[in-house]
RODO-2510 file (C-alpha; in nm, 4 decimals, decimal comma):
residues 534
     n   res          X          Y          Z
     1     m     3,9467     7,1193    -6,0314
     2     r     4,0102     6,7671    -5,9879
     3     t     3,6880     6,5064    -6,1153
     4     t     3,6136     6,2245    -5,9499
     5     r     3,4879     5,9051    -6,1957
     6     p     3,1765     5,7760    -6,0754
     7     q     3,2748     5,3521    -5,9296
     8     i     3,0640     5,1226    -6,2302
     9     d     2,9564     4,7837    -6,0997
    10     r     2,9814     4,5026    -6,3814
    11     n     2,6082     4,5532    -6,4520
    12     g     2,6114     4,8468    -6,4589
    13     r     2,5194     5,0711    -6,1866
    14     k     2,6579     5,3021    -5,9352
    15     s     2,8291     5,1999    -5,6096
    16     v     2,7304     5,2739    -5,2952
    17     n     2,9758     5,5131    -5,2354
    18     s     2,8928     5,6550    -5,5820
    19     k     2,5206     5,7067    -5,4856
    20     a     2,6463     5,8708    -5,1769
    21     e     2,8618     6,1739    -5,3435
    22     d     2,5941     6,2357    -5,5457
    23     l     2,3918     6,2969    -5,2721
    24     r     2,6169     6,4939    -5,1456
    25     k     2,6327     6,7153    -5,4556
    26     g     2,2982     6,7853    -5,5344
    27     q     2,2892     6,5336    -5,8523
    28     v     1,9941     6,3302    -5,7319
    29     k     1,6487     6,4593    -5,6233
    30     l     1,4794     6,2268    -5,3617
    31     s     1,0961     6,1188    -5,3968
    32     p     0,8800     6,2845    -5,1338
    33     n     0,8426     5,9530    -4,9460
    34     a     1,1954     5,8207    -4,9284
    35     s     1,4086     5,8157    -4,6435
    36     q     1,6733     6,0706    -4,6368
    37     l     1,9152     5,8390    -4,4722
    38     n     1,9276     5,5214    -4,6735
    39     p     2,0518     5,5673    -5,0275
    40     t     1,9090     5,2730    -5,0799
    41     c     1,5917     5,3633    -5,0646
    42     q     1,6418     5,5837    -5,3891
    43     t     1,4848     5,5104    -5,7757
    44     s     1,6949     5,2940    -5,9186
    45     t     1,7919     5,3891    -6,3015
    46     s     2,0325     5,1159    -6,3805
    47     k     1,9490     4,9305    -6,6909
    48     r     1,7496     4,5894    -6,6504
    49     r     2,0010     4,2546    -6,6115
    50     r     2,0315     4,0350    -6,8838
    51     p     1,8261     3,7254    -6,8457
    52     s     2,1515     3,4858    -6,8463
    53     e     2,2623     3,7190    -6,5489
    54     t     2,2559     3,6225    -6,1878
    55     p     2,0034     3,7741    -6,0154
    56     s     2,1588     4,0624    -5,7595
    57     r     2,0505     4,1263    -5,4416
    58     q     1,7217     4,4073    -5,4795
    59     p     1,7387     4,7175    -5,2683
    60     l     1,4480     4,7180    -5,0108
    61     a     1,1378     4,8798    -5,1017
    62     p     1,0360     5,1951    -4,8902
    63     v     0,7611     5,1513    -4,6029
    64     v     0,5004     5,3534    -4,6144
    65     n     0,1712     5,4839    -4,5027
    66     s     0,0035     5,4898    -4,8246
    67     s     0,1746     5,1779    -4,9816
    68     p    -0,0234     4,8477    -4,9903
    69     p     0,0456     4,6503    -4,6846
    70     c     0,3252     4,4430    -4,6423
    71     n     0,2523     4,0168    -4,6591
    72     i     0,3888     4,0394    -4,2885
    73     s     0,2756     3,7720    -4,0171
    74     k     0,0783     3,9067    -3,7231
    75     t     0,2258     3,8976    -3,4010
    76     k     0,0057     3,9936    -3,0423
    77     s     0,0774     4,3213    -2,9337
    78     p    -0,0495     4,4265    -2,5882
    79     a    -0,1073     4,7873    -2,7671
    80     p    -0,4148     4,8323    -2,9589
    81     l    -0,4474     4,7559    -3,3050
    82     q    -0,5305     5,0570    -3,5772
    83     p    -0,7979     5,0101    -3,8824
    84     y    -0,6838     4,8375    -4,1835
    85     m    -0,8746     4,8896    -4,5642
    86     s    -1,0071     4,5668    -4,6830
    87     g    -1,2037     4,6354    -5,0161
    88     g    -1,2687     5,0379    -4,9411
    89     r    -1,4452     4,9675    -4,6101
    90     s    -1,2763     5,0004    -4,2418
    91     q    -1,2626     4,7467    -4,0278
    92     s    -1,1739     4,7798    -3,6840
    93     l    -1,0482     4,4658    -3,4466
    94     s    -1,1290     4,4023    -3,0979
    95     k    -0,9130     4,5777    -2,8903
    96     s    -0,7759     4,3528    -2,6101
    97     t    -0,8704     4,3281    -2,2431
    98     p    -0,6304     4,4362    -2,0548
    99     s    -0,5983     4,1140    -1,7595
   100     s    -0,6034     4,2021    -1,3905
   101     p    -0,2257     4,1340    -1,2134
   102     r    -0,2376     3,7877    -1,0148
   103     v    -0,2686     3,7839    -0,6476
   104     t     0,0161     3,6318    -0,4941
   105     t    -0,0254     3,5219    -0,1320
   106     t     0,2252     3,5116     0,1443
   107     a     0,3014     3,1492     0,2411
   108     v     0,2566     3,1209     0,6489
   109     f     0,4521     2,8699     0,8327
   110     k     0,3528     2,6460     1,1615
   111     r     0,5662     2,5947     1,4353
   112     v     0,7305     2,2534     1,3559
   113     p     0,6079     2,0399     1,6082
   114     e     0,7744     1,8174     1,8379
   115     t     0,8609     1,5107     1,7700
   116     d     0,8526     1,1610     1,9639
   117     p     1,1081     0,9279     1,8684
   118     d     0,8966     0,5844     1,9826
   119     r     0,6344     0,7209     1,7428
   120     t     0,8396     0,8301     1,4925
   121     a     0,9809     0,4838     1,4851
   122     a     0,6349     0,3408     1,4582
   123     l     0,5610     0,5369     1,1843
   124     w     0,8218     0,4423     1,0082
   125     a     0,7751     0,0668     1,0449
   126     n     0,4121     0,1042     0,8452
   127     i     0,5826     0,3031     0,5788
   128     r     0,8429    -0,0131     0,5074
   129     a     0,5467    -0,2113     0,5470
   130     t     0,3673    -0,0493     0,2650
   131     k     0,6127     0,0556     0,0829
   132     t     0,7350    -0,2388    -0,2875
   133     p     1,0523    -0,2759    -0,3909
   134     a     1,1625    -0,1030    -0,7073
   135     m     1,2955    -0,4254    -0,8809
   136     a     1,2033    -0,7730    -0,7171
   137     p     1,3799    -1,0404    -0,8384
   138     w     1,0590    -1,2784    -1,0189
   139     l     1,0421    -0,9342    -1,1766
   140     k     1,3437    -0,9362    -1,3943
   141     n     1,3151    -1,2922    -1,5481
   142     s     0,8917    -1,2657    -1,5945
   143     k     0,7518    -1,2763    -1,9466
   144     d     0,4427    -1,1625    -2,0313
   145     q     0,2162    -1,3808    -2,2608
   146     s     0,4175    -1,3611    -2,5905
   147     g     0,7387    -1,4395    -2,3829
   148     q     0,8776    -1,1631    -2,3939
   149     k     1,1002    -1,0700    -2,1122
   150     r     0,8541    -0,7436    -1,8902
   151     g     1,0137    -0,4323    -1,9221
   152     t     1,2685    -0,4775    -2,1895
   153     g     1,2647    -0,3229    -2,5157
   154     k     1,2894     0,0392    -2,5741
   155     g     0,9741     0,2603    -2,4123
   156     a     0,8360    -0,0941    -2,2759
   157     k     0,5355     0,0049    -2,0530
   158     r     0,5985    -0,1478    -1,7223
   159     t     0,2806    -0,4015    -1,6204
   160     a     0,2132    -0,5298    -1,2282
   161     p     0,2863    -0,8565    -1,2194
   162     q     0,0687    -1,1408    -1,2504
   163     p     0,0632    -1,4738    -0,9465
   164     d     0,1796    -1,7137    -1,1836
   165     d     0,4731    -1,5164    -1,3510
   166     l     0,5962    -1,4742    -0,9633
   167     d     0,9245    -1,6662    -0,9459
   168     w     0,8684    -1,7181    -0,5404
   169     s     1,1748    -1,9494    -0,5214
   170     s     1,4547    -1,6507    -0,6190
   171     g     1,2281    -1,4053    -0,3883
   172     l     1,2408    -1,6087    -0,1162
   173     h     1,6308    -1,5573    -0,0831
   174     g     1,5890    -1,1746    -0,1844
   175     a     1,3838    -1,0666     0,1186
   176     d     1,4282    -1,1175     0,5102
   177     a     1,1862    -1,4037     0,6698
   178     e     0,9984    -1,1505     0,8693
   179     e     0,8797    -1,0033     0,5609
   180     l     0,7559    -1,2394     0,3892
   181     n     0,3820    -1,2461     0,5707
   182     d     0,4133    -1,0691     0,9600
   183     v     0,1439    -0,8861     0,9601
   184     r     0,0087    -0,8145     1,3130
   185     s    -0,2403    -0,5763     1,4243
   186     v    -0,1547    -0,2386     1,5366
   187     p    -0,3045     0,0528     1,7552
   188     q    -0,3410     0,3669     1,4825
   189     s    -0,2548     0,5364     1,7726
   190     h     0,1341     0,4623     1,7226
   191     l     0,1099     0,5510     1,3410
   192     d    -0,1186     0,8287     1,2661
   193     l     0,0005     1,1507     1,4034
   194     d    -0,1256     1,4927     1,3538
   195     f     0,0451     1,8224     1,3300
   196     e     0,0566     1,8573     1,6407
   197     g     0,2727     1,5989     1,7630
   198     t    -0,0500     1,4311     1,9301
   199     a    -0,1853     1,0511     1,8772
   200     t    -0,5215     1,0160     1,6905
   201     t    -0,8093     0,7943     1,8322
   202     t    -0,9071     0,5538     1,5431
   203     n    -0,9980     0,2033     1,4565
   204     t    -0,6963    -0,0153     1,4308
   205     k    -0,5537    -0,1433     1,1684
   206     a    -0,3329    -0,4285     0,9940
   207     t     0,0675    -0,3323     0,9401
   208     r     0,3701    -0,5505     0,8960
   209     i     0,6088    -0,5533     1,1596
   210     t     0,9252    -0,7480     1,1731
   211     a     1,2192    -0,8563     1,4360
   212     r     1,3794    -0,5708     1,2498
   213     s     1,1280    -0,3023     1,3904
   214     t     1,2272    -0,0912     1,6905
   215     s     0,8802    -0,2012     1,8714
   216     f     0,9264    -0,5986     1,7984
   217     e     0,9997    -0,6692     2,2024
   218     e     0,7397    -0,4172     2,3232
   219     c     0,4862    -0,5279     2,0565
   220     v     0,5541    -0,9019     1,9776
   221     l     0,7958    -1,0484     2,2227
   222     r     0,6766    -0,8480     2,5867
   223     p     0,2919    -0,9530     2,5061
   224     r     0,3844    -1,3274     2,5385
   225     k     0,5905    -1,2860     2,7936
   226     l     0,8859    -1,3946     2,5814
   227     l     1,1889    -1,2069     2,8050
   228     m     1,5686    -1,2469     2,6454
   229     d     1,7979    -1,0888     2,9728
   230     r     2,0019    -0,9310     2,7648
   231     e     2,2015    -0,6944     3,0798
   232     n     2,2934    -1,0234     3,3279
   233     a     2,5226    -1,2077     3,0837
   234     t     2,7419    -1,4582     3,2544
   235     k     2,9872    -1,6827     3,0915
   236     t     2,9512    -2,0430     3,2083
   237     n     3,1894    -2,3019     3,0589
   238     p     3,0270    -2,5535     2,8396
   239     y     3,0814    -2,8937     3,0415
   240     i     3,0046    -2,7049     3,3129
   241     h     2,6548    -2,6113     3,2081
   242     f     2,5625    -2,9686     3,0673
   243     g     2,7176    -3,1817     3,3322
   244     v     2,9840    -3,3989     3,1100
   245     d     3,3503    -3,4439     3,1527
   246     h     3,5836    -3,1643     3,0003
   247     p     3,8075    -3,3120     2,7239
   248     p     4,1345    -3,4800     2,8530
   249     r     4,3924    -3,1934     2,8765
   250     g     4,6011    -3,0913     2,5748
   251     q     4,3252    -3,1963     2,3682
   252     a     4,1463    -2,9280     2,2026
   253     a     3,8160    -3,0976     2,1790
   254     i     3,6334    -3,4714     2,2767
   255     n     3,5964    -3,7109     2,0018
   256     y     3,2216    -3,7512     1,9601
   257     h     3,2547    -3,9863     1,7171
   258     t     3,3680    -4,2611     2,0094
   259     i     3,0792    -4,1862     2,2040
   260     e     2,7985    -4,4473     2,1859
   261     g     2,4698    -4,3410     2,0107
   262     l     2,6165    -4,0107     1,8380
   263     e     2,9041    -4,1803     1,5980
   264     a     2,6358    -4,1558     1,3239
   265     a     2,6043    -3,7856     1,3513
   266     k     2,8585    -3,5841     1,1069
   267     i     2,8330    -3,2295     1,2731
   268     w     3,1126    -3,2569     1,4947
   269     i     3,4022    -2,9769     1,5352
   270     s     3,7238    -3,0511     1,5684
   271     l     3,9885    -2,7427     1,5278
   272     g     4,4177    -2,7527     1,5194
   273     d     4,5573    -2,4625     1,6364
   274     d     4,6396    -2,3363     1,2820
   275     s     4,3377    -2,3351     1,1888
   276     i     4,2005    -2,1464     1,4388
   277     k     4,5121    -1,9031     1,3618
   278     e     4,3381    -1,9141     0,9795
   279     i     4,0082    -1,8402     1,1523
   280     i     4,1463    -1,5163     1,3340
   281     e     4,2630    -1,3640     1,0711
   282     e     3,9744    -1,4571     0,7864
   283     y     3,7317    -1,2458     1,0799
   284     e     4,0115    -0,9739     1,0446
   285     f     3,9846    -0,9375     0,6787
   286     m     3,6316    -0,9773     0,6802
   287     d     3,5698    -0,6836     0,9793
   288     r     3,8460    -0,4306     0,7715
   289     y     3,7021    -0,4417     0,4416
   290     r     3,3297    -0,4474     0,5970
   291     m     3,1873    -0,7066     0,4251
   292     c     2,8421    -0,8034     0,4371
   293     e     2,6190    -1,0318     0,6326
   294     e     2,6229    -1,3274     0,3540
   295     e     2,9653    -1,3127     0,3843
   296     y     2,9553    -1,3672     0,7352
   297     a     2,7282    -1,6129     0,7473
   298     a     2,8826    -1,8614     0,5041
   299     f     3,2335    -1,8386     0,6832
   300     a     3,0041    -1,9362     0,9860
   301     t     2,8353    -2,2189     0,8426
   302     e     3,1231    -2,3720     0,6577
   303     i     3,3884    -2,4094     0,9479
   304     f     3,1211    -2,3841     1,2439
   305     l     2,8155    -2,5262     1,1429
   306     k     2,8477    -2,8513     1,0285
   307     r     2,6066    -3,0915     0,8093
   308     k     2,5957    -3,4705     0,7197
   309     r     2,5929    -3,6323     0,3866
   310     r     2,2166    -3,6278     0,2909
   311     v     2,0774    -3,9565     0,0936
   312     c     1,7029    -4,0124    -0,0486
   313     k     1,7020    -4,3379     0,1753
   314     i     1,7024    -4,3276     0,5572
   315     p     1,9578    -4,5527     0,7034
   316     s     1,7919    -4,8768     0,8791
   317     d     2,0480    -4,8126     1,2032
   318     r     1,8041    -4,6232     1,3951
   319     k     2,0692    -4,3794     1,4883
   320     w     2,0421    -3,9983     1,6045
   321     r     2,1321    -3,8025     1,3274
   322     a     2,0758    -3,3889     1,2699
   323     e     1,9654    -3,1972     1,0088
   324     r     2,0656    -2,8518     0,8994
   325     m     1,8314    -2,6319     0,7649
   326     l     1,9217    -2,2830     0,5883
   327     q     1,6687    -2,0620     0,5553
   328     l     1,3557    -2,2903     0,6462
   329     v     1,0101    -2,1535     0,5773
   330     a     0,8010    -2,2925     0,8354
   331     p     0,5400    -2,0491     0,9267
   332     p     0,2888    -2,1677     1,2072
   333     k    -0,0088    -2,4336     1,0805
   334     g    -0,2028    -2,6981     1,2940
   335     p    -0,2040    -2,7912     1,6379
   336     f     0,1403    -2,9266     1,6282
   337     w     0,3072    -2,5924     1,5260
   338     a     0,0886    -2,3083     1,7010
   339     a     0,2264    -1,9491     1,7152
   340     p     0,2809    -1,8978     2,1353
   341     t    -0,0143    -1,7547     2,2725
   342     s    -0,0264    -1,3869     2,3349
   343     f    -0,1147    -1,2457     2,6901
   344     a    -0,2217    -0,9674     2,5943
   345     e    -0,6335    -0,8240     2,6087
   346     e    -0,6513    -0,7270     2,2497
   347     p    -0,3721    -1,0445     2,0617
   348     d    -0,2442    -0,9305     1,7529
   349     d    -0,2109    -1,1652     1,4427
   350     f     0,1673    -1,1493     1,4330
   351     a     0,2376    -1,4726     1,2094
   352     f     0,5669    -1,5919     1,3193
   353     n     0,6022    -1,6826     0,9767
   354     s     0,9658    -1,7085     1,1116
   355     r     1,2729    -1,8202     0,8748
   356     p     1,5932    -1,8319     1,0904
   357     d     1,9470    -1,8322     0,8937
   358     c     2,0211    -2,1678     1,0332
   359     s     1,8432    -2,4555     1,2454
   360     y     1,9070    -2,7847     1,3649
   361     w     1,6466    -3,0247     1,3644
   362     l     1,5940    -3,4251     1,4313
   363     s     1,6084    -3,6473     1,1259
   364     l     1,3327    -3,9178     1,1352
   365     a     1,5531    -4,2002     1,0746
   366     g     1,6069    -4,2141     1,4833
   367     f     1,2768    -4,3666     1,5284
   368     n     1,1145    -4,7364     1,3813
   369     e     1,0400    -4,6994     0,9878
   370     d     0,7274    -4,9283     1,0696
   371     y     0,5452    -4,6669     1,2591
   372     r     0,7314    -4,3450     1,0784
   373     s     0,4512    -4,2106     0,8814
   374     e     0,2658    -4,2165     1,1730
   375     l     0,4717    -3,9327     1,3347
   376     g     0,2815    -3,6429     1,2065
   377     d    -0,0118    -3,7408     1,4318
   378     a     0,1665    -3,7068     1,7913
   379     a     0,4227    -3,4076     1,6641
   380     y     0,5405    -3,1560     1,3663
   381     v     0,7212    -3,3447     1,0766
   382     q     0,8743    -3,0990     0,8630
   383     n     0,7955    -3,2425     0,4375
   384     d     0,8413    -3,6190     0,6171
   385     w     1,2022    -3,5389     0,7212
   386     i     1,2903    -3,4098     1,0326
   387     t     1,0827    -3,2560     1,3682
   388     c     1,1683    -3,0855     1,6924
   389     p     1,4170    -2,8565     1,6801
   390     y     1,6957    -2,7741     1,9276
   391     f     1,9071    -2,5116     1,8100
   392     t     1,8874    -2,1980     1,5933
   393     v     2,1223    -1,9553     1,4581
   394     e     2,1096    -1,6010     1,3602
   395     f     2,3621    -1,3648     1,1641
   396     k     2,4153    -0,9711     1,1418
   397     k     2,7237    -0,8345     0,9925
   398     t     2,9713    -0,5836     1,1861
   399     g     2,8036    -0,2768     1,2724
   400     q     2,4218    -0,4231     1,2647
   401     s     2,2372    -0,4264     1,5781
   402     i     2,2976    -0,6887     1,8147
   403     t     1,9049    -0,6026     1,9107
   404     q     1,7929    -0,7256     1,5933
   405     a     1,9555    -1,0654     1,5590
   406     t     1,8634    -1,1245     1,9262
   407     n     1,4845    -1,0325     1,8692
   408     q     1,5136    -1,2674     1,5020
   409     a     1,6581    -1,5571     1,7469
   410     a     1,3764    -1,4804     2,0375
   411     a     1,0923    -1,5371     1,7422
   412     a     1,1751    -1,8329     1,6029
   413     s     1,3494    -2,0198     1,9368
   414     s     1,0022    -1,9434     2,1312
   415     l     0,8306    -2,0887     1,8598
   416     a     0,9958    -2,4423     1,8510
   417     l     1,0518    -2,4135     2,2286
   418     y     0,6545    -2,3224     2,2242
   419     n     0,5631    -2,6417     2,0906
   420     r     0,7958    -2,8752     2,2252
   421     y     0,5707    -2,7962     2,5653
   422     l     0,2695    -2,8713     2,3545
   423     l     0,3940    -3,2040     2,2743
   424     k     0,5007    -3,2958     2,6218
   425     k     0,1702    -3,1629     2,7912
   426     k    -0,0138    -3,3488     2,5134
   427     a     0,2140    -3,6631     2,6220
   428     l     0,1589    -3,6424     2,9965
   429     k    -0,2475    -3,5822     2,9322
   430     v    -0,3403    -3,9325     2,7130
   431     t    -0,0345    -4,0818     2,9471
   432     g    -0,1919    -3,9806     3,3023
   433     g     0,1691    -3,8145     3,3814
   434     m     0,2465    -3,5727     3,6144
   435     w     0,4700    -3,2866     3,5332
   436     t     0,7989    -3,4165     3,7018
   437     e     1,1445    -3,1382     3,7569
   438     l     1,3055    -3,3541     3,4506
   439     d     1,0054    -3,2586     3,2690
   440     k     1,0445    -2,8838     3,3141
   441     a     1,4624    -2,9063     3,2448
   442     q     1,3747    -3,0623     2,9854
   443     m     1,1782    -2,7539     2,8174
   444     l     1,4972    -2,5819     2,6739
   445     h     1,5805    -2,4361     2,3285
   446     y     1,9485    -2,3410     2,2033
   447     a     2,0411    -2,0221     2,0429
   448     l     2,3476    -1,8914     1,8761
   449     t     2,3550    -1,4938     1,7505
   450     f     2,6219    -1,4061     1,5412
   451     v     2,7213    -1,0151     1,4821
   452     g     3,0299    -0,9757     1,2727
   453     r     3,2928    -1,1912     1,4405
   454     e     3,1263    -1,1138     1,8128
   455     y     2,8709    -1,4447     1,9147
   456     t     2,6441    -1,4939     2,2088
   457     i     2,5050    -1,8495     2,3426
   458     w     2,1826    -1,8215     2,4458
   459     v     1,9290    -2,0804     2,6344
   460     l     1,5509    -2,0135     2,6637
   461     q     1,3709    -2,2305     2,9136
   462     a     0,9681    -2,2650     2,9221
   463     c     0,7914    -2,1174     3,2390
   464     l     0,5125    -2,2793     3,3664
   465     s     0,2387    -2,1292     3,6157
   466     e     0,1405    -2,3329     3,9281
   467     t    -0,0701    -2,5153     3,7511
   468     n     0,1897    -2,6145     3,4722
   469     d     0,0150    -2,4217     3,1600
   470     w     0,2567    -2,2096     2,9937
   471     d     0,3879    -1,8631     3,1096
   472     g     0,6170    -1,7751     2,8272
   473     c     0,9631    -1,8477     2,8516
   474     s     1,2578    -1,6743     2,9704
   475     g     1,6355    -1,6496     2,7960
   476     r     1,9596    -1,5851     2,8907
   477     s     2,3072    -1,5565     2,7521
   478     l     2,5611    -1,8262     2,8800
   479     y     2,8765    -1,6890     2,6911
   480     n     2,9216    -1,3617     2,4870
   481     s     3,2809    -1,3037     2,3010
   482     k     3,4817    -1,2217     1,9707
   483     c     3,6329    -1,4615     1,7151
   484     t     3,9959    -1,2324     1,8239
   485     s     4,1347    -1,5175     2,0254
   486     k     4,2143    -1,9126     2,0304
   487     y     4,0921    -1,9409     2,3672
   488     a     3,7186    -1,7522     2,2363
   489     v     3,7214    -2,0170     1,9470
   490     k     3,7569    -2,3075     2,1541
   491     q     3,5072    -2,2110     2,3639
   492     l     3,2885    -2,1569     2,0313
   493     m     3,3618    -2,4832     1,9575
   494     g     3,3196    -2,6340     2,2543
   495     w     2,9601    -2,4993     2,3104
   496     i     2,8439    -2,6367     1,9570
   497     n     2,9346    -2,9573     2,0170
   498     e     2,8062    -2,9919     2,3427
   499     i     2,4314    -2,8364     2,2135
   500     h     2,4539    -3,1137     1,9548
   501     r     2,5430    -3,3499     2,2162
   502     w     2,2264    -3,2584     2,3953
   503     g     2,0299    -3,2583     2,1215
   504     l     2,0905    -3,5813     1,9958
   505     s     2,0571    -3,7422     2,3537
   506     q     1,8449    -3,5783     2,6230
   507     h     1,6362    -3,4088     2,3729
   508     a     1,5762    -3,6981     2,1138
   509     a     1,5321    -3,8903     2,3842
   510     s     1,2397    -3,7041     2,5894
   511     c     1,0698    -3,5989     2,2528
   512     q     1,0453    -3,9699     2,1625
   513     l     0,9730    -4,0682     2,4682
   514     d     0,6585    -3,8285     2,4357
   515     v     0,5402    -3,9415     2,0800
   516     k     0,5709    -4,2880     2,1363
   517     g     0,2799    -4,2267     2,4201
   518     i     0,0847    -4,0038     2,2397
   519     l     0,0623    -4,2856     1,9592
   520     e    -0,0269    -4,5617     2,1578
   521     h    -0,2741    -4,4061     2,4282
   522     d    -0,4333    -4,1649     2,1900
   523     l    -0,4251    -4,3466     1,8521
   524     g    -0,3878    -4,7372     1,9665
   525     v    -0,0584    -4,7562     1,7838
   526     d     0,1558    -5,0280     1,9125
   527     v     0,4578    -4,8641     1,9513
   528     s     0,6871    -5,1332     2,1390
   529     g     0,9430    -5,1366     1,8204
   530     i     1,0149    -4,7813     1,8718
   531     d     1,2804    -4,8376     2,1862
   532     l     1,4830    -4,5113     2,3715
   533     v     1,7721    -4,3744     2,3294
   534     d     1,9646    -4,3660     2,7123
***
């Protein structure tokens, strides 16, 4: 019979395979409490290891009820705990009370209420008015008291800017003019809606509404009778409208530099065929690549909206000049620059703090310098520099609403026209004059709206009652076209030139006559040195 030699490891102990063989032959007796399935739980008979030897892994001790409790971390168990022995006394742990099952409720959804587009638009207008920009331009450059920029550094805490930290010069160009201070009272019924879609009747509160709002015409323009005829558009020749001669045959435009009294104005447009072709190509490029509104405004300002060179010293030649102003902020203030009257039973307080993209004003250079300082006592004068605006321009990029551009132009133009009426009314009152048809015909203001390459020429005329009181104004379209052909570009050039011609001749002379009458008859100023322009 062949005998298997037991396998001994280097520590003098039998290997697991040898122990299993001995167990099978019955040569090793198991302890009463040892597991019969795990041979590693047997009593070890191997010799002790030497101190210099590396400790080897010891077999796990059997876990039995009579053994001392092991040092095992306690874990929570939903089952009741058994009593344990400590110091010869049996201590029972408190049994945990099973918690009751969580009660779930079934969500009941109501029927979606029907919506009203007008009320939804009014609600969105209120939301836009109350929201705060995520990062205003002035917040990026603001600093705290230590000189550290706000919002810089890892984990920097955002703090609300203080009034002294605000950079208003950059903020004015980062927001629309209508969103600066235009606040009016709108009935709460237009804004607060319950879940059934019915309007609630509560008190009114102030909310912001701008020319971008869909209800701007209904809430601001119509209560003041500022009506823009958007449907009955006509195409009128500028020379026929103003009653002047056409350019000579074969000549693109009139040489306005040769007209007496207009030679000092450096705002006239003269474009050749090659220049017009380049303009058409430029607009095609901007439309194809969907340029922003500022690109359209910058290009049109460069080509069509000229300005003269500016110097601090006012010329002494007493020639009429026009000043082009870009995004001028001129909110109503004082008796000579007031907002148009509202005819509503509950007038709102819309601020008319408009900032048109471009506007043309009369320079004070046309008035006598000896009495120029007194002009502010008769008419509105901006920064001792300009007065009596006559032309307003608004831009929008392709795809934006023509209504928005028209509303913005109507708000800015009506503000200028209303104060032109107040100037004439006061002049006739202090001089004892009566309204004539010529006076009424001079109560005009022109506007140009650009939406992409599509443009519209507008004229706003004051409406007077039977007693010659202000009764709003009406605006109508004189010409509408697109800069896609040479003829359309030439028509736009002719309209702009003739509007300037009217502003620096008839409009300027009429305003000067009214100012002279107020200074002489109301303030006792000798204005005999102020000449009139024929």
